[in-house]
C-alpha positions as CSV (number, residue, x, y, z in Angstrom):
1,M,-9.3,4.0,0.0
2,K,-6.8,2.8,2.0
3,K,-4.8,5.3,3.9
4,R,-1.4,3.8,3.7
5,V,1.7,5.4,4.8
6,L,4.4,6.4,2.4
7,S,6.5,3.5,1.2
8,F,8.3,1.6,-1.5
9,I,6.2,-1.3,-1.5
10,L,2.8,-1.5,-3.3
11,V,2.0,-1.7,-7.7
12,L,3.2,-2.2,-10.8
13,T,4.8,-2.2,-14.4
14,T,7.1,0.6,-16.0
15,L,5.8,4.1,-16.6
16,I,6.0,6.4,-19.0
17,G,3.5,8.7,-20.9
18,V,0.0,10.3,-19.6
19,L,-3.5,10.2,-20.6
20,G,-5.4,13.5,-21.9
21,T,-8.2,15.0,-20.1
22,A,-10.2,15.0,-23.4
23,S,-9.6,11.6,-24.4
24,I,-13.0,10.4,-23.3
25,S,-14.0,7.5,-24.8
26,S,-17.4,5.1,-24.7
27,M,-16.1,1.7,-24.6
28,A,-18.6,-1.7,-25.1
29,A,-16.3,-4.3,-24.3
30,P,-15.7,-3.4,-20.1
31,T,-11.3,-3.8,-19.4
32,N,-10.2,-3.7,-16.0
33,Y,-8.3,-0.8,-16.0
34,Q,-5.0,-1.4,-14.2
35,Q,-3.4,1.9,-11.7
36,G,0.1,0.5,-13.1
37,D,-0.9,1.9,-16.5
38,S,1.9,3.7,-18.6
39,R,-0.9,6.4,-19.6
40,W,-1.3,7.6,-16.0
41,G,0.4,4.8,-13.3
42,G,3.3,7.5,-13.1
43,I,1.7,11.1,-12.7
44,Y,2.3,12.5,-9.3
45,Y,-1.0,14.1,-7.5
46,G,-0.2,14.8,-4.4
47,K,3.0,13.0,-3.0
48,W,2.2,9.8,-4.5
49,T,1.7,8.2,-8.1
50,V,-1.6,6.8,-9.3
51,A,0.5,3.7,-9.5
52,A,1.1,3.7,-5.5
53,S,-2.0,5.1,-4.8
54,G,-4.9,4.9,-7.0
55,C,-7.1,1.9,-6.4
56,G,-9.7,4.1,-5.1
57,I,-9.7,6.1,-8.4
58,L,-8.8,3.1,-10.7
59,S,-12.0,1.6,-9.2
60,T,-14.2,4.1,-9.7
61,V,-13.1,3.8,-13.4
62,N,-13.6,0.1,-13.7
63,A,-17.3,0.5,-11.7
64,V,-18.5,3.2,-14.5
65,N,-17.2,1.3,-16.9
66,Y,-18.1,-1.8,-16.6
67,L,-22.1,-0.3,-15.5
68,T,-22.7,2.1,-18.6
69,G,-19.7,1.3,-21.2
70,N,-18.4,5.0,-20.5
71,F,-14.6,5.6,-19.6
72,I,-14.0,8.4,-17.0
73,P,-10.1,9.3,-17.8
74,P,-7.9,8.5,-14.3
75,T,-6.0,11.6,-14.5
76,E,-9.7,13.5,-14.5
77,L,-10.9,11.9,-11.8
78,A,-7.5,12.2,-10.0
79,A,-7.3,15.6,-10.9
80,W,-10.7,16.8,-9.6
81,A,-10.2,14.7,-6.1
82,H,-7.1,15.6,-5.5
83,A,-8.1,19.2,-5.8
84,N,-11.1,18.6,-3.2
85,N,-8.3,17.1,-0.9
86,H,-10.5,13.4,-1.5
87,Y,-7.3,11.7,-2.7
88,N,-3.9,12.0,-1.9
89,G,-4.0,15.2,0.4
90,T,-3.8,16.3,4.2
91,Y,-5.5,13.1,5.5
92,G,-3.0,11.2,3.6
93,Q,-1.9,8.8,0.9
94,G,-5.1,7.5,-1.1
95,S,-8.7,8.1,-1.7
96,M,-11.3,9.1,1.4
97,R,-13.8,6.7,1.2
98,N,-16.4,8.7,3.0
99,T,-16.0,12.0,1.3
100,L,-14.9,10.7,-2.6
101,Y,-17.7,8.4,-2.9
102,A,-20.6,10.9,-1.3
103,N,-19.1,13.4,-3.7
104,V,-18.5,11.6,-7.6
105,T,-21.6,11.7,-8.2
106,A,-22.4,15.2,-8.2
107,A,-19.0,15.7,-9.9
108,F,-19.1,13.2,-12.9
109,G,-22.5,11.3,-12.6
110,A,-24.5,13.7,-15.1
111,K,-21.6,13.1,-17.6
112,Y,-20.8,9.7,-17.2
113,G,-24.4,8.4,-16.5
114,F,-24.1,6.6,-12.6
115,K,-25.1,7.4,-9.5
116,V,-23.1,6.3,-6.1
117,T,-25.3,5.2,-3.1
118,N,-25.5,3.5,0.1
119,L,-22.4,4.1,1.5
120,T,-21.6,1.1,3.8
121,W,-19.9,-0.7,6.6
122,A,-20.6,-4.5,6.0
123,G,-19.1,-7.3,4.7
124,V,-19.4,-9.6,1.2
125,T,-22.6,-11.7,2.9
126,N,-25.1,-8.8,2.8
127,S,-28.0,-9.1,1.0
128,T,-28.5,-5.7,-0.4
129,L,-24.7,-5.3,-2.2
130,I,-25.6,-9.2,-3.3
131,N,-29.3,-7.9,-4.9
132,H,-27.6,-5.3,-6.5
133,L,-25.0,-6.9,-8.2
134,A,-27.6,-9.6,-9.2
135,N,-29.6,-7.0,-10.6
136,G,-27.0,-5.6,-12.9
137,G,-25.2,-2.9,-10.5
138,T,-21.7,-2.5,-9.3
139,A,-19.8,-1.4,-6.6
140,V,-16.4,-0.1,-5.2
141,V,-15.6,-2.0,-2.2
142,H,-12.9,-1.7,0.6
143,V,-10.4,-4.6,1.9
144,P,-7.2,-3.8,4.1
145,N,-5.1,-1.2,2.6
146,H,-7.2,-1.5,-0.8
147,F,-10.3,-1.0,-3.1
148,M,-11.7,-3.1,-5.8
149,A,-14.6,-2.7,-8.4
150,L,-17.3,-5.7,-7.6
151,C,-19.0,-6.3,-11.3
152,G,-21.5,-9.1,-11.1
153,Y,-23.1,-11.8,-8.9
154,N,-23.7,-15.0,-10.4
155,R,-26.7,-16.8,-7.7
156,S,-26.6,-20.0,-8.7
157,T,-23.1,-20.6,-7.9
158,G,-22.5,-17.6,-5.6
159,Q,-19.6,-15.7,-7.2
160,Y,-18.6,-12.4,-7.3
161,L,-16.7,-10.9,-10.4
162,V,-14.0,-8.7,-9.0
163,Y,-12.6,-6.1,-11.0
164,D,-8.8,-5.0,-9.2
165,S,-6.9,-2.3,-10.5
166,A,-3.9,-4.0,-9.1
167,A,-4.0,-7.4,-10.2
168,N,-2.5,-9.9,-8.1
169,P,-3.2,-14.0,-8.7
170,T,-0.5,-14.3,-5.7
171,T,-1.9,-12.3,-2.9
172,R,-5.8,-12.0,-3.8
173,G,-6.7,-14.0,-6.5
174,T,-7.1,-11.7,-8.9
175,T,-6.2,-11.6,-12.8
176,L,-6.2,-8.8,-15.4
177,A,-9.0,-10.3,-17.3
178,G,-11.3,-10.7,-14.1
179,A,-11.9,-13.1,-10.9
180,W,-15.0,-15.1,-10.1
181,L,-14.8,-15.6,-6.4
182,T,-17.4,-16.9,-3.8
183,A,-17.6,-15.1,-0.6
184,T,-15.2,-18.1,1.1
185,Q,-12.4,-17.5,-1.2
186,L,-12.6,-13.6,-0.2
187,N,-12.7,-13.7,3.2
188,S,-10.3,-16.7,3.1
189,R,-7.2,-14.0,2.3
190,A,-6.7,-11.1,4.4
191,G,-6.3,-9.0,1.0
192,T,-9.6,-9.8,0.2
193,T,-11.8,-9.8,3.4
194,I,-14.5,-6.6,2.5
195,D,-15.8,-4.6,5.2
196,W,-16.8,-1.5,3.5
197,W,-18.9,-0.9,-0.5
198,C,-20.8,1.8,-1.9
199,L,-23.0,1.0,-5.0
200,F,-23.3,2.0,-8.5
201,H,-25.9,2.7,-10.4
202,K,-26.9,3.5,-13.8
203,N,-28.5,6.7,-14.1
204,G,-29.1,7.5,-18.0
205,T,-26.5,7.5,-20.7
206,G,-24.4,10.1,-19.9
207,T,-23.5,12.9,-22.1
208,V,-19.4,11.3,-22.6
209,A,-17.4,13.3,-25.9
210,K,-16.0,11.5,-28.7
211,P,-12.6,10.4,-28.0
212,T,-9.9,13.3,-29.4
213,T,-6.5,12.6,-29.8
214,S,-5.1,15.2,-27.1
215,T,-2.3,14.2,-24.7
216,T,-2.9,17.5,-22.6
217,T,-3.0,16.0,-18.6
218,S,-6.4,17.1,-16.2
219,S,-4.0,19.1,-14.0
220,S,-3.0,22.9,-15.3
221,S,0.7,22.2,-14.0
222,T,3.5,21.1,-16.3
223,L,4.6,17.9,-16.1
224,Y,8.2,16.7,-16.4
225,T,9.3,13.1,-17.0
226,V,11.8,11.4,-14.9
227,T,13.8,8.8,-15.3
228,A,16.1,5.8,-13.5
229,K,19.1,4.8,-15.6
230,V,21.7,2.3,-14.4
231,A,24.9,3.9,-15.9
232,S,27.0,0.8,-15.2
233,G,27.7,-2.0,-12.7
234,S,24.5,-4.2,-11.8
235,G,21.7,-3.3,-9.5
236,K,18.5,-1.4,-9.8
237,V,17.3,2.1,-9.3
238,H,13.8,3.0,-9.5
239,F,11.1,5.5,-7.9
240,G,9.6,2.9,-5.9
241,N,8.0,-0.7,-6.7
242,N,10.6,-1.2,-9.8
243,V,8.8,2.4,-11.8
244,T,11.2,3.6,-13.8
245,S,9.7,6.8,-15.4
246,A,7.3,8.9,-14.1
247,K,5.6,12.1,-14.5
248,V,6.1,15.1,-12.2
249,T,5.2,19.1,-11.5
250,K,8.3,21.5,-10.7
251,G,8.9,21.3,-7.0
252,T,8.1,17.8,-6.5
253,I,9.9,16.1,-3.8
254,V,11.3,12.5,-5.6
255,N,12.2,9.5,-3.7
256,Y,14.1,6.9,-5.3
257,Q,15.6,4.0,-4.5
258,A,19.8,1.9,-5.0
259,T,19.8,-1.5,-4.8
260,P,22.7,-2.9,-5.4
261,A,23.2,-6.3,-7.0
262,A,25.1,-8.7,-4.5
263,G,28.6,-8.2,-4.6
264,Y,27.9,-4.6,-5.6
265,K,27.8,-0.9,-4.3
266,V,26.6,2.2,-5.4
267,S,29.4,4.3,-6.3
268,K,28.2,7.5,-8.3
269,I,24.9,9.0,-8.5
270,L,23.8,11.4,-11.1
271,V,20.8,13.9,-10.5
272,Y,20.5,16.8,-13.5
273,G,24.3,16.1,-14.1
274,T,25.4,16.7,-10.5
275,S,26.8,13.8,-8.0
276,Q,24.9,13.3,-5.1
277,T,26.2,11.8,-1.8
278,I,26.2,8.3,-1.6
279,K,24.3,7.3,2.0
280,N,25.1,3.5,3.5
281,N,28.7,2.9,2.3
282,G,26.9,2.4,-1.1
283,G,24.5,-0.3,0.1
284,D,20.5,-0.4,-0.6
285,A,19.0,3.5,0.4
286,V,16.7,5.8,-0.6
287,Y,17.5,9.0,-1.7
288,Q,15.4,12.3,-3.2
289,F,15.7,15.4,-4.3
290,K,13.5,18.5,-6.4
291,M,12.2,18.5,-9.4
292,E,13.1,21.5,-11.3
293,A,10.9,22.8,-14.3
294,A,13.3,20.2,-16.7
295,N,13.2,16.5,-17.0
296,A,15.1,14.7,-14.9
297,T,17.2,11.3,-15.4
298,V,19.0,9.9,-12.1
299,Q,21.8,8.2,-13.2
300,V,23.6,5.4,-11.2
301,T,26.8,3.7,-11.2
302,F,27.4,0.7,-9.5
303,T,30.9,-0.8,-9.2
304,K,32.0,-4.2,-7.9
305,I,33.0,-4.9,-4.3
306,A,37.1,-5.6,-3.8
307,A,37.0,-9.1,-2.3
308,T,40.2,-8.3,-0.5
309,A,38.8,-5.8,1.6
310,T,36.8,-8.2,3.5
311,T,40.3,-9.2,5.5
312,T,41.1,-5.9,6.9
313,A,39.8,-4.4,10.3
314,N,38.5,-1.0,7.8
315,G,37.1,-3.3,5.3
316,L,33.8,-5.4,4.2
317,Y,32.6,-8.1,6.3
318,T,29.6,-10.2,5.4
319,V,26.3,-9.9,7.3
320,T,23.5,-12.8,6.6
321,A,20.5,-13.3,7.2
322,K,19.1,-16.6,8.7
323,V,15.4,-18.5,10.2
324,A,16.6,-20.4,12.6
325,S,13.3,-22.6,13.1
326,G,9.6,-21.8,12.3
327,S,8.0,-20.0,9.3
328,G,8.7,-16.5,8.5
329,K,11.2,-14.0,6.6
330,V,14.4,-12.5,8.0
331,H,16.0,-9.7,5.5
332,F,17.9,-6.4,4.8
333,G,15.3,-4.7,2.9
334,N,13.9,-6.0,-0.4
335,N,14.1,-9.4,0.8
336,I,18.1,-9.9,0.7
337,T,19.8,-12.0,2.8
338,S,23.0,-11.3,2.8
339,A,25.1,-8.4,2.2
340,K,28.8,-6.6,3.1
341,V,29.0,-3.9,5.0
342,T,31.6,-1.8,6.8
343,K,32.8,-2.4,10.7
344,G,30.6,0.4,12.5
345,T,27.6,0.7,10.2
346,V,23.9,0.6,11.3
347,V,22.6,-2.4,9.9
348,N,18.7,-2.8,10.0
349,F,17.0,-6.4,9.5
350,Q,13.0,-6.7,9.3
351,T,11.6,-10.3,10.8
352,T,8.1,-10.7,9.2
353,P,6.2,-13.9,10.8
354,A,3.9,-16.1,8.7
355,S,0.3,-16.0,9.6
356,G,0.1,-18.2,12.9
357,Y,3.6,-17.5,13.8
358,K,5.7,-15.0,16.0
359,V,9.1,-14.2,16.8
360,S,10.7,-16.1,19.8
361,K,14.3,-15.1,19.5
362,I,17.1,-13.3,17.9
363,T,20.8,-13.5,18.0
364,V,23.0,-11.2,16.1
365,G,26.4,-12.8,16.0
366,G,25.2,-15.3,18.8
367,T,24.2,-12.4,20.9
368,S,20.4,-12.5,22.1
369,V,18.2,-9.4,21.0
370,A,15.5,-8.4,22.9
371,V,12.5,-8.9,20.4
372,K,10.1,-6.3,19.7
373,N,6.5,-5.7,18.9
374,G,5.0,-9.0,20.7
375,G,6.8,-10.7,18.1
376,A,5.1,-9.2,15.2
377,D,6.4,-7.3,11.7
378,C,9.6,-5.3,12.7
379,V,12.3,-3.6,11.8
380,Y,15.8,-3.9,14.0
381,Q,19.2,-2.8,13.5
382,F,22.7,-3.2,15.0
383,S,26.0,-2.1,14.4
384,M,28.2,-4.3,12.5
385,P,31.2,-5.4,14.3
386,A,34.9,-5.9,12.3
387,A,33.6,-9.7,11.9
388,N,31.3,-11.8,9.5
389,T,27.8,-11.7,11.3
390,T,25.1,-13.9,11.3
391,V,21.3,-12.8,12.3
392,S,19.5,-15.7,13.4
393,V,15.6,-15.3,14.0
394,T,13.3,-18.1,15.7
395,F,9.7,-17.9,14.8
396,T,7.1,-20.2,16.5
397,K,3.5,-20.9,16.7
398,I,1.3,-18.3,18.1
399,A,-1.1,-20.4,20.6
400,T,-4.1,-19.7,20.5
401,T,-5.7,-20.7,23.7
402,T,-4.5,-21.0,27.2
403,T,-5.1,-23.1,30.2
404,S,-7.1,-19.8,31.4
405,G,-8.8,-20.1,28.1
406,V,-9.7,-16.7,26.0
407,Y,-9.8,-13.8,26.8
408,T,-12.3,-10.9,25.3
409,V,-11.2,-7.7,23.3
410,T,-13.5,-4.5,22.7
411,A,-13.1,-2.1,20.5
412,K,-14.2,1.7,21.6
413,V,-15.2,5.2,20.9
414,A,-13.6,7.1,23.9
415,S,-14.7,10.6,22.4
416,G,-14.8,12.5,19.4
417,S,-16.6,11.2,15.5
418,G,-15.4,7.5,13.8
419,K,-15.0,4.2,14.0
420,V,-12.7,1.4,15.5
421,H,-13.0,-2.3,14.8
422,F,-11.3,-5.7,14.3
423,G,-12.6,-5.9,10.9
424,N,-16.2,-6.4,9.0
425,G,-17.3,-3.7,11.6
426,I,-17.2,-6.2,14.7
427,T,-16.0,-4.7,17.7
428,S,-16.0,-7.4,20.0
429,A,-14.2,-10.9,19.7
430,Q,-12.4,-13.8,22.4
431,V,-9.0,-14.7,21.5
432,G,-6.2,-16.7,23.4
433,K,-3.3,-15.2,25.1
434,G,-0.7,-14.7,22.5
435,T,-2.7,-13.7,19.5
436,I,-1.9,-10.8,17.2
437,V,-4.4,-8.9,17.4
438,N,-5.5,-6.1,14.1
439,Y,-7.9,-3.4,14.7
440,Q,-8.6,-0.3,12.1
441,T,-9.6,3.2,13.1
442,T,-11.3,5.0,10.7
443,P,-12.3,9.2,11.2
444,A,-15.3,10.5,10.3
445,A,-15.3,13.1,7.7
446,G,-13.1,16.1,9.2
447,Y,-12.0,14.3,12.4
448,K,-8.7,12.8,13.1
449,V,-7.2,10.1,15.4
450,A,-5.7,11.6,18.7
451,K,-5.0,9.0,20.9
452,I,-5.2,5.0,21.3
453,V,-4.7,3.0,24.2
454,I,-4.4,-0.4,25.1
455,Y,-3.5,-1.8,28.4
456,G,-3.7,1.8,29.9
457,T,-0.5,2.0,27.1
458,S,-0.6,4.6,24.7
459,Q,0.1,3.7,21.0
460,T,1.7,5.3,18.2
461,I,-0.6,7.0,15.8
462,K,-0.1,6.0,12.2
463,N,-1.2,8.1,9.2
464,N,-1.6,11.5,10.5
465,G,-4.6,10.5,12.6
466,G,-6.3,8.6,9.3
467,D,-7.4,5.7,8.3
468,A,-5.1,3.0,9.6
469,V,-5.1,-0.7,10.6
470,Y,-3.0,-1.3,13.8
471,Q,-1.7,-4.6,15.8
472,F,-1.4,-5.6,19.2
473,Y,0.1,-8.6,21.3
474,M,-2.7,-10.5,23.3
475,E,-2.4,-10.9,27.1
476,A,-3.8,-13.2,29.5
477,V,-6.2,-10.6,30.3
478,N,-9.5,-8.9,28.3
479,A,-8.6,-5.5,26.5
480,T,-10.3,-2.6,25.0
481,V,-8.8,-0.7,22.6
482,S,-9.6,2.8,23.2
483,V,-9.8,5.5,20.6
484,T,-10.2,9.4,21.1
485,F,-11.0,11.2,17.8
486,V,-11.1,14.9,17.5
487,K,-11.7,17.5,15.5
488,K,-8.8,18.6,13.0
């Protein structure tokens, strides 16, 4: 699965409760199981919950269930994968496609009646994939930072049946009931452009046990419940993605975020009855604590910000985020565009251009700020003056061609074992100056990315050298993305 870095950006619902390893059943009607399901979504494996990182796990569950009618409890699959470093392990967040799918048949195939073959870097129109789906097989596919299951193909319409474990009609065009999408529809969205897949075959009926009422988990460690609660005032507190309840083991480092509503600030936080130090002058912030061998409640009190304080030198001033022109977003986190802060506060703001745009100008309080990352998505900061301040951002369209024409960008493995490409296995392309070029590095098993050089300049390595997507700004000259992989 995708190797995402730890963040508070991704999945679903409020999470409460646990599915037991003994709760194995055979289900006649295929269900598009979701990674945010309250029965397993709030359980941590390593540093991340199933809700935040479980698309590779749930896509496997969905592919097997649709194919055989047998249901693999996500807790059982996730516990095995984590214990064997295939999931939320030393490589980083999520599922390791090259090891998980290469070993899942031996671990679960006989019990649940399936086998996995053809771990392949290819797109959705590959004839082997199409024939397999048309003949009744299923597949797990990789798209940028996510896995999904393909459960059928209609030759007459050219549509694929997509089971997405984080169904999202807006960003991926997928639904809880499954979605029939054409190759054109899949490739029209970055979030559904398939670059890798593996095939699931029915292999007997399996030896699945009858359902039981047990609620024990697949982990030998005791799980405790952590709950986020607003004690009073107006705001939100959660463990990421608006999750307000989760199951974790003793010793887990639990991250939580407190976000005041407009006109409010955090004034008190209690964890295990002990007051926590307030960050960011009570503004939006991420905190953490170590889980004890007992259930825990994170209680946050929000209080109104006194309106009179805004007029004093030691009081609060308003900072506002504004798009001067063009298409994109600028905000102070969680899409907040206005906040109250004190003089001297370090204010972070994020600029996110729309597709085909880049940041061309930023002013803070009328003073120009240097544009970073070639005008692509980036976080900036400044120290708040003793005055109301506006962050103004101008987005401009990216020129796809120049008078000098287009330039060649090439992906190259300098040494070691792994792959680097621009999506769908493409290693060379023609682009215009100013294009934001995305590329993906995928180390082979036992390797990691040690160095990336573009235009002779070393790039910052993401995800501890694991599978990751990077980008750079194309200059008016040919470019080579040179990646060095080394053994771990």
